[in-house]
N, C-alpha and C positions, 0 to 999 in steps of 0.2 A: 815771748808772748806773740800771738798772732792777732792782729786787729783787722777786721773787715768793715770799712766805713760804709755808711748809708749810700746806696746807689751802686755799690760794687759787689761782685760775686766772686767767691773762691770755689773752684771746681777741684775737689780732691779726687784725682783719678790715678793716684799712685797706689801700689799694692799695700804699702805699710807706711804710716807716718812715724816719725820719732815720737817719743813721749813729750808732748807739748805741755809747757807750764800752764799757760792760760790762753784761751781762745775767746775773744770778744767779738760777737757778731751783731753788727748794726745793719749790715747789708744782707748777703745770702751766703750760706755755706752749704754746698751741694755735693753729696757723695753719689756718683752715678754707678749703676750696676755694670758689670761686664756682659758681653754677649755670651760668654761661657757660663752656664748656670753653676758650675763647680768652682769657678774662680773665687778666691778669698781676698778680701781687702780687710785691713785692720786700721782702726782709728784710735789713737791713744792720747789721753790728755789728763791733767790734774783737774782743771776747771774749764767749763764751757759756759759762757754767759751770753744768752741771746737777748739783746736789748732792742726791742722794736724791730728785730730782724727776722730771718728765716733760716731754719736748719732743716735740710731735706735729705732723706735716704729713702727714696721711693714715695710715690703719692698713691692715693686711692685709685686713681685712674691708671697710673703706670707704676705698679708695685716693684720694689727692689727684687730683681730676679736672680741674683747670684748670692754669694755668701759674704756676710759682713759681721765683724766683731768690733764693737765699740767698748773699750776698756777705760774706765776712769781710775786713775792712780792717786792714792793718798792713804793716810792712815789716821788713827785717832789723834795723833799729836800734830797733824798738818794744820796750817792756818785755815780758817773758815771764811767764806764769803758771808757777810752779815745777812741774816734771814735765811740763807740757803744752805749753809754748812760747807763741807768739803767733799771732794770726790763726787761732783755734781754736774749735771746739765741744768743750768738755772735758766728760767724763763721770766722775762719781764716785758710784758706787752709784745711778745714775739710769737712765732709760729714754729712748732716742732712737728714735722711731717715725717713719720717713720712708718712705712707700709711695706710689708713683705708679701709674698704670694699667699693668698688666703688658704687656710687649712680647714678641713671639715671632717670631723669635729676637732676642736682644739683640745678637748679632754673627754674622757669616758670613764665609766665604772668598770671594775674587774668582775668577772664571772664568780670568783671566789677569792677569799683573802689570800694575799701573797705573804708567805712566811720568810723569815730571814734565811738567806741562802738559796731560795728558789731561783732556778735559772730560766724559767718560763712562766708566763702569765697568760690567761685567757681573758679577752675583753668582751664586754656586753654588746658591742656593736662594731660594725666595720669602720675602719679609719683609712685615711690616705697617707699614713705615716710610712717611712721608708727605712730600709736597712742602713745602718751607720748613723741614724739620727739619735739624739739624746732625748730621753724622756725622764720625767720626774714622777716617782711614786709618792703620793701624798699620804700622810698618816691618817688613821681613823681616830686617833686620840687627840689630846689637847696640846701636845708639844710639837711645835713647828720644826724643831731641830731633828725630828725623826724622819724627815724625808730621805729618799734614796734616789740618787741620779744613776741611770743606767744607759747603756748603748744598745740599740736593737741590732742583733747580729743575724736574725732570720725571722721571717714571717710565714706562718702556715695558714693558708686560707681554705683548708679542706672543708671545714664546717662553715656553711654560709652565715655571714654576719656575726661570726664569733672567731675572729683571728687569734691565733696563738703566737705570741711574741717570744722568741728566744733572746735572752739578755746576756750581756757580758758578765 
């Protein structure tokens, strides 16, 4: 267990944490970005409880500018924090400040329906997305489990404001 008492701060500036059992934040837990935008940090825990404390990975004024993966570990049979459950970042009178570099737009519509097995899609408007980023194709039906996660492997911007993404 990691306990950060009121008035103290923990700066997590290592590349990868071990899987932490529980993190209780009454002070501040800060994950700073690297100066390298491609640098990856990972933060792994079963439970994080922020009690009148502060958890930061980027702020609105200074967004997180490198890569960060926060993974919560547990399963259906793991013990639960009362009210919050398990596999959770729980907030109790605390502040959670998670800000990455703003993206515009964060979502858009497709020019036409994507069919199973399609390796490219045409978007309705231009985006600032990049090669090697992951996107999620949402279903048009009622079943949320029909989403498809894909990696962008190429972007063709030949047609103005109608990029064609080639997907893995």
